[in-house]
PyMOL Python script that loads the backbone (N, CA, C, O; Angstrom):
from pymol import cmd

cmd.read_pdbstr("""\
ATOM      1  N   MET A   1      83.439 206.768 113.391  1.00  0.00           N
ATOM      2  CA  MET A   1      83.288 205.519 112.939  1.00  0.00           C
ATOM      3  C   MET A   1      84.439 204.933 112.313  1.00  0.00           C
ATOM      4  O   MET A   1      85.205 205.672 111.694  1.00  0.00           O
ATOM      5  N   TRP A   2      84.643 203.807 112.387  1.00  0.00           N
ATOM      6  CA  TRP A   2      85.900 203.181 111.500  1.00  0.00           C
ATOM      7  C   TRP A   2      85.612 203.220 109.909  1.00  0.00           C
ATOM      8  O   TRP A   2      84.527 203.010 109.367  1.00  0.00           O
ATOM      9  N   LYS A   3      86.785 203.525 109.319  1.00  0.00           N
ATOM     10  CA  LYS A   3      86.859 203.385 108.249  1.00  0.00           C
ATOM     11  C   LYS A   3      86.240 202.051 107.433  1.00  0.00           C
ATOM     12  O   LYS A   3      85.605 202.130 106.381  1.00  0.00           O
ATOM     13  N   PHE A   4      86.520 200.977 108.052  1.00  0.00           N
ATOM     14  CA  PHE A   4      86.242 199.853 107.414  1.00  0.00           C
ATOM     15  C   PHE A   4      84.462 199.396 107.995  1.00  0.00           C
ATOM     16  O   PHE A   4      84.173 198.209 107.845  1.00  0.00           O
ATOM     17  N   ASN A   5      83.784 199.972 108.382  1.00  0.00           N
ATOM     18  CA  ASN A   5      82.482 199.702 108.734  1.00  0.00           C
ATOM     19  C   ASN A   5      81.774 198.790 107.985  1.00  0.00           C
ATOM     20  O   ASN A   5      81.182 197.812 108.440  1.00  0.00           O
ATOM     21  N   LYS A   6      81.837 199.106 106.883  1.00  0.00           N
ATOM     22  CA  LYS A   6      81.256 198.309 105.734  1.00  0.00           C
ATOM     23  C   LYS A   6      81.499 197.031 105.625  1.00  0.00           C
ATOM     24  O   LYS A   6      80.638 196.188 105.372  1.00  0.00           O
ATOM     25  N   LYS A   7      82.895 196.770 105.841  1.00  0.00           N
ATOM     26  CA  LYS A   7      83.311 195.289 105.821  1.00  0.00           C
ATOM     27  C   LYS A   7      83.137 194.504 107.089  1.00  0.00           C
ATOM     28  O   LYS A   7      83.461 193.317 107.073  1.00  0.00           O
ATOM     29  N   VAL A   8      82.645 195.062 108.223  1.00  0.00           N
ATOM     30  CA  VAL A   8      82.719 194.607 109.392  1.00  0.00           C
ATOM     31  C   VAL A   8      81.081 194.283 109.604  1.00  0.00           C
ATOM     32  O   VAL A   8      80.719 193.266 110.196  1.00  0.00           O
ATOM     33  N   ILE A   9      80.338 195.050 109.171  1.00  0.00           N
ATOM     34  CA  ILE A   9      78.847 195.039 109.665  1.00  0.00           C
ATOM     35  C   ILE A   9      78.017 194.135 108.583  1.00  0.00           C
ATOM     36  O   ILE A   9      78.073 194.283 107.363  1.00  0.00           O
ATOM     37  N   GLY A  10      77.280 193.222 109.249  1.00  0.00           N
ATOM     38  CA  GLY A  10      76.336 192.111 108.232  1.00  0.00           C
ATOM     39  C   GLY A  10      77.195 190.963 107.934  1.00  0.00           C
ATOM     40  O   GLY A  10      76.766 190.137 107.129  1.00  0.00           O
ATOM     41  N   VAL A  11      78.550 190.762 108.560  1.00  0.00           N
ATOM     42  CA  VAL A  11      79.371 189.569 107.705  1.00  0.00           C
ATOM     43  C   VAL A  11      79.466 188.780 109.032  1.00  0.00           C
ATOM     44  O   VAL A  11      79.009 189.245 110.076  1.00  0.00           O
ATOM     45  N   ASP A  12      80.059 187.598 108.965  1.00  0.00           N
ATOM     46  CA  ASP A  12      80.157 186.440 109.790  1.00  0.00           C
ATOM     47  C   ASP A  12      81.166 187.078 111.040  1.00  0.00           C
ATOM     48  O   ASP A  12      81.940 188.028 110.924  1.00  0.00           O
ATOM     49  N   ARG A  13      80.970 186.459 111.955  1.00  0.00           N
ATOM     50  CA  ARG A  13      81.907 186.713 113.180  1.00  0.00           C
ATOM     51  C   ARG A  13      83.476 186.736 112.696  1.00  0.00           C
ATOM     52  O   ARG A  13      84.167 187.731 112.919  1.00  0.00           O
ATOM     53  N   LYS A  14      83.903 185.793 112.144  1.00  0.00           N
ATOM     54  CA  LYS A  14      85.222 185.352 111.816  1.00  0.00           C
ATOM     55  C   LYS A  14      85.694 186.338 110.610  1.00  0.00           C
ATOM     56  O   LYS A  14      86.853 186.752 110.607  1.00  0.00           O
ATOM     57  N   THR A  15      84.855 186.678 109.671  1.00  0.00           N
ATOM     58  CA  THR A  15      85.240 187.638 108.636  1.00  0.00           C
ATOM     59  C   THR A  15      85.511 188.941 109.450  1.00  0.00           C
ATOM     60  O   THR A  15      86.558 189.571 109.297  1.00  0.00           O
ATOM     61  N   ALA A  16      84.622 189.290 110.241  1.00  0.00           N
ATOM     62  CA  ALA A  16      84.449 190.753 111.224  1.00  0.00           C
ATOM     63  C   ALA A  16      86.114 190.697 111.764  1.00  0.00           C
ATOM     64  O   ALA A  16      86.869 191.650 111.575  1.00  0.00           O
ATOM     65  N   VAL A  17      86.519 189.509 112.414  1.00  0.00           N
ATOM     66  CA  VAL A  17      87.838 189.601 113.159  1.00  0.00           C
ATOM     67  C   VAL A  17      88.766 189.839 112.168  1.00  0.00           C
ATOM     68  O   VAL A  17      89.367 190.909 112.268  1.00  0.00           O
ATOM     69  N   ARG A  18      89.038 189.136 111.253  1.00  0.00           N
ATOM     70  CA  ARG A  18      89.993 189.124 110.116  1.00  0.00           C
ATOM     71  C   ARG A  18      89.903 190.618 109.514  1.00  0.00           C
ATOM     72  O   ARG A  18      90.971 191.170 109.248  1.00  0.00           O
ATOM     73  N   GLU A  19      88.784 191.255 109.301  1.00  0.00           N
ATOM     74  CA  GLU A  19      88.914 192.543 108.696  1.00  0.00           C
ATOM     75  C   GLU A  19      89.522 193.713 109.780  1.00  0.00           C
ATOM     76  O   GLU A  19      90.345 194.601 109.562  1.00  0.00           O
ATOM     77  N   ILE A  20      88.884 193.408 110.876  1.00  0.00           N
ATOM     78  CA  ILE A  20      89.564 194.310 112.014  1.00  0.00           C
ATOM     79  C   ILE A  20      91.071 194.209 112.076  1.00  0.00           C
ATOM     80  O   ILE A  20      91.834 195.150 112.292  1.00  0.00           O
ATOM     81  N   GLN A  21      91.434 192.836 111.839  1.00  0.00           N
ATOM     82  CA  GLN A  21      93.112 192.898 111.923  1.00  0.00           C
ATOM     83  C   GLN A  21      93.564 193.420 110.543  1.00  0.00           C
ATOM     84  O   GLN A  21      94.426 194.299 110.544  1.00  0.00           O
ATOM     85  N   LYS A  22      93.160 193.051 109.567  1.00  0.00           N
ATOM     86  CA  LYS A  22      93.528 193.557 108.419  1.00  0.00           C
ATOM     87  C   LYS A  22      93.698 195.232 108.097  1.00  0.00           C
ATOM     88  O   LYS A  22      94.417 195.779 107.261  1.00  0.00           O
ATOM     89  N   ALA A  23      92.717 195.849 109.125  1.00  0.00           N
ATOM     90  CA  ALA A  23      92.603 197.346 109.110  1.00  0.00           C
ATOM     91  C   ALA A  23      93.846 197.973 110.023  1.00  0.00           C
ATOM     92  O   ALA A  23      94.122 199.173 110.061  1.00  0.00           O
ATOM     93  N   GLY A  24      94.485 197.008 110.690  1.00  0.00           N
ATOM     94  CA  GLY A  24      95.439 197.420 111.625  1.00  0.00           C
ATOM     95  C   GLY A  24      95.302 197.421 112.905  1.00  0.00           C
ATOM     96  O   GLY A  24      96.188 197.993 113.539  1.00  0.00           O
ATOM     97  N   TYR A  25      94.330 196.880 113.553  1.00  0.00           N
ATOM     98  CA  TYR A  25      93.916 197.401 114.964  1.00  0.00           C
ATOM     99  C   TYR A  25      94.841 196.484 115.709  1.00  0.00           C
ATOM    100  O   TYR A  25      95.281 196.964 116.754  1.00  0.00           O
ATOM    101  N   ALA A  26      95.230 195.278 115.406  1.00  0.00           N
ATOM    102  CA  ALA A  26      96.428 194.721 116.122  1.00  0.00           C
ATOM    103  C   ALA A  26      97.634 194.439 115.618  1.00  0.00           C
ATOM    104  O   ALA A  26      97.780 194.419 114.396  1.00  0.00           O
ATOM    105  N   THR A  27      98.537 194.214 116.350  1.00  0.00           N
ATOM    106  CA  THR A  27     100.044 194.122 115.640  1.00  0.00           C
ATOM    107  C   THR A  27     100.402 192.884 115.709  1.00  0.00           C
ATOM    108  O   THR A  27     101.420 192.635 115.064  1.00  0.00           O
ATOM    109  N   ASP A  28      99.813 191.797 116.397  1.00  0.00           N
ATOM    110  CA  ASP A  28     100.017 190.483 116.485  1.00  0.00           C
ATOM    111  C   ASP A  28      99.426 189.739 114.969  1.00  0.00           C
ATOM    112  O   ASP A  28      98.216 189.586 114.807  1.00  0.00           O
ATOM    113  N   PRO A  29     100.360 189.342 113.987  1.00  0.00           N
ATOM    114  CA  PRO A  29      99.914 188.813 113.010  1.00  0.00           C
ATOM    115  C   PRO A  29      98.960 187.585 113.233  1.00  0.00           C
ATOM    116  O   PRO A  29      98.413 187.047 112.270  1.00  0.00           O
ATOM    117  N   LYS A  30      98.797 187.208 114.365  1.00  0.00           N
ATOM    118  CA  LYS A  30      98.154 185.938 114.528  1.00  0.00           C
ATOM    119  C   LYS A  30      96.857 186.163 115.209  1.00  0.00           C
ATOM    120  O   LYS A  30      96.008 185.282 115.343  1.00  0.00           O
ATOM    121  N   TYR A  31      96.740 187.401 115.640  1.00  0.00           N
ATOM    122  CA  TYR A  31      95.361 188.116 116.193  1.00  0.00           C
ATOM    123  C   TYR A  31      94.151 187.526 115.801  1.00  0.00           C
ATOM    124  O   TYR A  31      93.466 187.004 116.681  1.00  0.00           O
ATOM    125  N   ALA A  32      93.829 187.517 114.823  1.00  0.00           N
ATOM    126  CA  ALA A  32      92.717 187.101 114.268  1.00  0.00           C
ATOM    127  C   ALA A  32      92.460 185.589 114.465  1.00  0.00           C
ATOM    128  O   ALA A  32      91.308 185.238 114.723  1.00  0.00           O
ATOM    129  N   ASN A  33      93.494 184.618 114.358  1.00  0.00           N
ATOM    130  CA  ASN A  33      93.457 183.083 114.397  1.00  0.00           C
ATOM    131  C   ASN A  33      93.318 182.970 115.877  1.00  0.00           C
ATOM    132  O   ASN A  33      92.528 182.110 116.266  1.00  0.00           O
ATOM    133  N   LYS A  34      93.949 183.689 116.784  1.00  0.00           N
ATOM    134  CA  LYS A  34      93.756 183.609 118.292  1.00  0.00           C
ATOM    135  C   LYS A  34      92.704 183.729 118.897  1.00  0.00           C
ATOM    136  O   LYS A  34      92.226 182.885 119.656  1.00  0.00           O
ATOM    137  N   LEU A  35      92.029 185.268 118.499  1.00  0.00           N
ATOM    138  CA  LEU A  35      90.695 185.413 118.798  1.00  0.00           C
ATOM    139  C   LEU A  35      89.643 184.379 118.383  1.00  0.00           C
ATOM    140  O   LEU A  35      88.774 183.992 119.166  1.00  0.00           O
ATOM    141  N   ILE A  36      89.742 183.999 117.270  1.00  0.00           N
ATOM    142  CA  ILE A  36      88.601 182.973 116.666  1.00  0.00           C
ATOM    143  C   ILE A  36      88.673 181.664 117.496  1.00  0.00           C
ATOM    144  O   ILE A  36      87.629 181.102 117.828  1.00  0.00           O
ATOM    145  N   THR A  37      89.824 181.195 117.819  1.00  0.00           N
ATOM    146  CA  THR A  37      90.091 179.918 118.596  1.00  0.00           C
ATOM    147  C   THR A  37      89.687 180.259 119.774  1.00  0.00           C
ATOM    148  O   THR A  37      89.235 179.259 120.334  1.00  0.00           O
ATOM    149  N   ILE A  38      89.610 181.424 120.602  1.00  0.00           N
ATOM    150  CA  ILE A  38      89.134 181.797 121.928  1.00  0.00           C
ATOM    151  C   ILE A  38      87.649 181.778 121.753  1.00  0.00           C
ATOM    152  O   ILE A  38      86.914 181.178 122.537  1.00  0.00           O
ATOM    153  N   MET A  39      87.186 182.492 120.641  1.00  0.00           N
ATOM    154  CA  MET A  39      85.480 182.271 120.369  1.00  0.00           C
ATOM    155  C   MET A  39      84.992 181.015 120.196  1.00  0.00           C
ATOM    156  O   MET A  39      83.877 180.773 120.656  1.00  0.00           O
ATOM    157  N   ASP A  40      85.644 180.101 119.583  1.00  0.00           N
ATOM    158  CA  ASP A  40      85.122 178.939 119.487  1.00  0.00           C
ATOM    159  C   ASP A  40      85.290 177.972 120.375  1.00  0.00           C
ATOM    160  O   ASP A  40      84.517 177.016 120.447  1.00  0.00           O
ATOM    161  N   GLU A  41      86.365 178.135 121.172  1.00  0.00           N
ATOM    162  CA  GLU A  41      86.428 177.163 122.375  1.00  0.00           C
ATOM    163  C   GLU A  41      85.886 177.580 123.393  1.00  0.00           C
ATOM    164  O   GLU A  41      85.777 176.687 124.234  1.00  0.00           O
ATOM    165  N   TYR A  42      85.425 178.711 123.758  1.00  0.00           N
ATOM    166  CA  TYR A  42      84.442 179.135 124.711  1.00  0.00           C
ATOM    167  C   TYR A  42      82.851 179.210 124.253  1.00  0.00           C
ATOM    168  O   TYR A  42      82.002 179.404 125.122  1.00  0.00           O
ATOM    169  N   ASN A  43      82.577 179.096 123.257  1.00  0.00           N
ATOM    170  CA  ASN A  43      81.349 179.088 122.615  1.00  0.00           C
ATOM    171  C   ASN A  43      80.832 180.452 122.756  1.00  0.00           C
ATOM    172  O   ASN A  43      79.710 180.700 123.197  1.00  0.00           O
ATOM    173  N   LEU A  44      81.761 181.410 122.334  1.00  0.00           N
ATOM    174  CA  LEU A  44      81.265 182.774 122.786  1.00  0.00           C
ATOM    175  C   LEU A  44      79.984 183.477 121.606  1.00  0.00           C
ATOM    176  O   LEU A  44      79.432 184.571 121.726  1.00  0.00           O
ATOM    177  N   TYR A  45      79.798 182.585 120.642  1.00  0.00           N
ATOM    178  CA  TYR A  45      78.650 183.011 119.715  1.00  0.00           C
ATOM    179  C   TYR A  45      77.364 183.109 120.617  1.00  0.00           C
ATOM    180  O   TYR A  45      76.547 184.025 120.511  1.00  0.00           O
ATOM    181  N   GLN A  46      77.280 182.201 121.404  1.00  0.00           N
ATOM    182  CA  GLN A  46      76.079 182.040 122.596  1.00  0.00           C
ATOM    183  C   GLN A  46      75.419 183.462 122.960  1.00  0.00           C
ATOM    184  O   GLN A  46      74.220 183.660 123.156  1.00  0.00           O
ATOM    185  N   TYR A  47      76.561 184.504 123.012  1.00  0.00           N
ATOM    186  CA  TYR A  47      75.987 185.796 123.568  1.00  0.00           C
ATOM    187  C   TYR A  47      75.668 186.636 122.414  1.00  0.00           C
ATOM    188  O   TYR A  47      75.143 187.711 122.703  1.00  0.00           O
ATOM    189  N   ASP A  48      75.855 186.405 121.219  1.00  0.00           N
ATOM    190  CA  ASP A  48      75.538 187.336 120.048  1.00  0.00           C
ATOM    191  C   ASP A  48      73.747 187.526 120.134  1.00  0.00           C
ATOM    192  O   ASP A  48      72.963 186.652 119.764  1.00  0.00           O
ATOM    193  N   THR A  49      73.447 188.531 120.564  1.00  0.00           N
ATOM    194  CA  THR A  49      71.912 189.060 120.193  1.00  0.00           C
ATOM    195  C   THR A  49      72.020 190.215 119.406  1.00  0.00           C
ATOM    196  O   THR A  49      73.012 190.927 119.249  1.00  0.00           O
ATOM    197  N   VAL A  50      70.668 190.351 118.830  1.00  0.00           N
ATOM    198  CA  VAL A  50      70.491 191.485 118.065  1.00  0.00           C
ATOM    199  C   VAL A  50      69.762 192.469 118.821  1.00  0.00           C
ATOM    200  O   VAL A  50      68.724 192.246 119.445  1.00  0.00           O
ATOM    201  N   LYS A  51      70.423 193.686 118.720  1.00  0.00           N
ATOM    202  CA  LYS A  51      69.934 194.814 119.390  1.00  0.00           C
ATOM    203  C   LYS A  51      68.383 195.219 119.582  1.00  0.00           C
ATOM    204  O   LYS A  51      67.706 195.584 118.621  1.00  0.00           O
ATOM    205  N   GLY A  52      67.863 195.126 120.910  1.00  0.00           N
ATOM    206  CA  GLY A  52      66.557 195.158 120.697  1.00  0.00           C
ATOM    207  C   GLY A  52      65.452 193.893 120.805  1.00  0.00           C
ATOM    208  O   GLY A  52      64.240 193.886 121.019  1.00  0.00           O
ATOM    209  N   ASP A  53      66.347 192.921 120.581  1.00  0.00           N
ATOM    210  CA  ASP A  53      65.449 191.608 120.434  1.00  0.00           C
ATOM    211  C   ASP A  53      66.290 190.529 121.334  1.00  0.00           C
ATOM    212  O   ASP A  53      67.504 190.597 121.525  1.00  0.00           O
ATOM    213  N   ALA A  54      65.507 189.626 121.795  1.00  0.00           N
ATOM    214  CA  ALA A  54      66.001 188.681 122.689  1.00  0.00           C
ATOM    215  C   ALA A  54      66.328 187.604 121.930  1.00  0.00           C
ATOM    216  O   ALA A  54      66.422 186.507 122.481  1.00  0.00           O
ATOM    217  N   GLY A  55      66.569 187.748 120.458  1.00  0.00           N
ATOM    218  CA  GLY A  55      66.827 186.398 119.841  1.00  0.00           C
ATOM    219  C   GLY A  55      68.431 186.505 119.477  1.00  0.00           C
ATOM    220  O   GLY A  55      69.140 187.478 119.731  1.00  0.00           O
ATOM    221  N   LYS A  56      68.788 185.452 118.915  1.00  0.00           N
ATOM    222  CA  LYS A  56      70.222 185.135 118.544  1.00  0.00           C
ATOM    223  C   LYS A  56      70.424 185.559 117.137  1.00  0.00           C
ATOM    224  O   LYS A  56      69.516 185.417 116.319  1.00  0.00           O
ATOM    225  N   VAL A  57      71.657 186.111 116.791  1.00  0.00           N
ATOM    226  CA  VAL A  57      71.934 186.821 115.701  1.00  0.00           C
ATOM    227  C   VAL A  57      72.103 185.506 114.841  1.00  0.00           C
ATOM    228  O   VAL A  57      72.781 184.592 115.310  1.00  0.00           O
ATOM    229  N   PRO A  58      71.554 185.387 113.689  1.00  0.00           N
ATOM    230  CA  PRO A  58      71.384 184.252 112.579  1.00  0.00           C
ATOM    231  C   PRO A  58      72.967 184.115 112.251  1.00  0.00           C
ATOM    232  O   PRO A  58      73.759 185.058 112.256  1.00  0.00           O
ATOM    233  N   ASP A  59      73.234 182.954 112.006  1.00  0.00           N
ATOM    234  CA  ASP A  59      74.480 182.514 111.347  1.00  0.00           C
ATOM    235  C   ASP A  59      74.558 182.980 110.134  1.00  0.00           C
ATOM    236  O   ASP A  59      73.599 182.950 109.362  1.00  0.00           O
ATOM    237  N   GLN A  60      75.907 183.545 109.781  1.00  0.00           N
ATOM    238  CA  GLN A  60      76.022 184.155 108.212  1.00  0.00           C
ATOM    239  C   GLN A  60      77.187 182.870 107.671  1.00  0.00           C
ATOM    240  O   GLN A  60      77.867 182.074 108.319  1.00  0.00           O
ATOM    241  N   LYS A  61      77.064 183.064 106.480  1.00  0.00           N
ATOM    242  CA  LYS A  61      78.276 182.575 105.727  1.00  0.00           C
ATOM    243  C   LYS A  61      79.614 183.206 105.895  1.00  0.00           C
ATOM    244  O   LYS A  61      79.653 184.434 105.815  1.00  0.00           O
ATOM    245  N   GLU A  62      80.711 182.554 106.114  1.00  0.00           N
ATOM    246  CA  GLU A  62      81.872 183.099 106.050  1.00  0.00           C
ATOM    247  C   GLU A  62      82.332 183.561 104.694  1.00  0.00           C
ATOM    248  O   GLU A  62      82.230 182.756 103.767  1.00  0.00           O
ATOM    249  N   ARG A  63      82.856 184.834 104.448  1.00  0.00           N
ATOM    250  CA  ARG A  63      83.346 184.911 103.387  1.00  0.00           C
ATOM    251  C   ARG A  63      84.589 185.392 103.267  1.00  0.00           C
ATOM    252  O   ARG A  63      85.147 185.942 104.216  1.00  0.00           O
ATOM    253  N   ASP A  64      85.235 185.215 101.927  1.00  0.00           N
ATOM    254  CA  ASP A  64      86.564 185.243 101.695  1.00  0.00           C
ATOM    255  C   ASP A  64      87.310 186.838 101.735  1.00  0.00           C
ATOM    256  O   ASP A  64      87.234 187.388 100.636  1.00  0.00           O
ATOM    257  N   ILE A  65      87.789 187.404 102.468  1.00  0.00           N
ATOM    258  CA  ILE A  65      88.138 188.757 102.800  1.00  0.00           C
ATOM    259  C   ILE A  65      89.040 189.323 101.692  1.00  0.00           C
ATOM    260  O   ILE A  65      89.259 190.525 101.541  1.00  0.00           O
ATOM    261  N   ASN A  66      89.549 188.317 100.920  1.00  0.00           N
ATOM    262  CA  ASN A  66      90.408 188.783  99.567  1.00  0.00           C
ATOM    263  C   ASN A  66      89.605 188.889  98.385  1.00  0.00           C
ATOM    264  O   ASN A  66      90.187 189.042  97.312  1.00  0.00           O
ATOM    265  N   VAL A  67      88.250 188.824  98.425  1.00  0.00           N
ATOM    266  CA  VAL A  67      87.352 189.039  97.076  1.00  0.00           C
ATOM    267  C   VAL A  67      86.864 190.493  97.498  1.00  0.00           C
ATOM    268  O   VAL A  67      86.608 190.667  98.690  1.00  0.00           O
ATOM    269  N   VAL A  68      86.743 191.361  96.765  1.00  0.00           N
ATOM    270  CA  VAL A  68      86.262 192.464  96.607  1.00  0.00           C
ATOM    271  C   VAL A  68      84.739 192.349  96.502  1.00  0.00           C
ATOM    272  O   VAL A  68      84.309 191.879  95.448  1.00  0.00           O
ATOM    273  N   SER A  69      83.827 192.726  97.484  1.00  0.00           N
ATOM    274  CA  SER A  69      82.212 192.647  97.131  1.00  0.00           C
ATOM    275  C   SER A  69      81.919 194.045  96.847  1.00  0.00           C
ATOM    276  O   SER A  69      82.715 194.944  97.119  1.00  0.00           O
ATOM    277  N   PRO A  70      80.665 194.259  96.244  1.00  0.00           N
ATOM    278  CA  PRO A  70      80.042 195.494  95.915  1.00  0.00           C
ATOM    279  C   PRO A  70      79.660 196.144  97.433  1.00  0.00           C
ATOM    280  O   PRO A  70      79.097 197.236  97.512  1.00  0.00           O
TER     281      PRO A  70
END
""", "prot")
cmd.dss("prot")
cmd.show_as("cartoon", "prot")
cmd.util.cbc("prot")
cmd.orient("prot")
């Protein structure tokens, strides 16, 4: 498992993308912004579903990745 699991599970999609970039997944410094733009442009959130459930993933508040949370 990735060492940043706690930082991406249970957070909003944009925060997860930023955390993945911050962890060194991508070398492009604009990776997160580019991916978020694509996700927004093509409304890719419509495909988010909870495993084992036909419902959509509830929207979550975006959080500031520069703030340490418990």
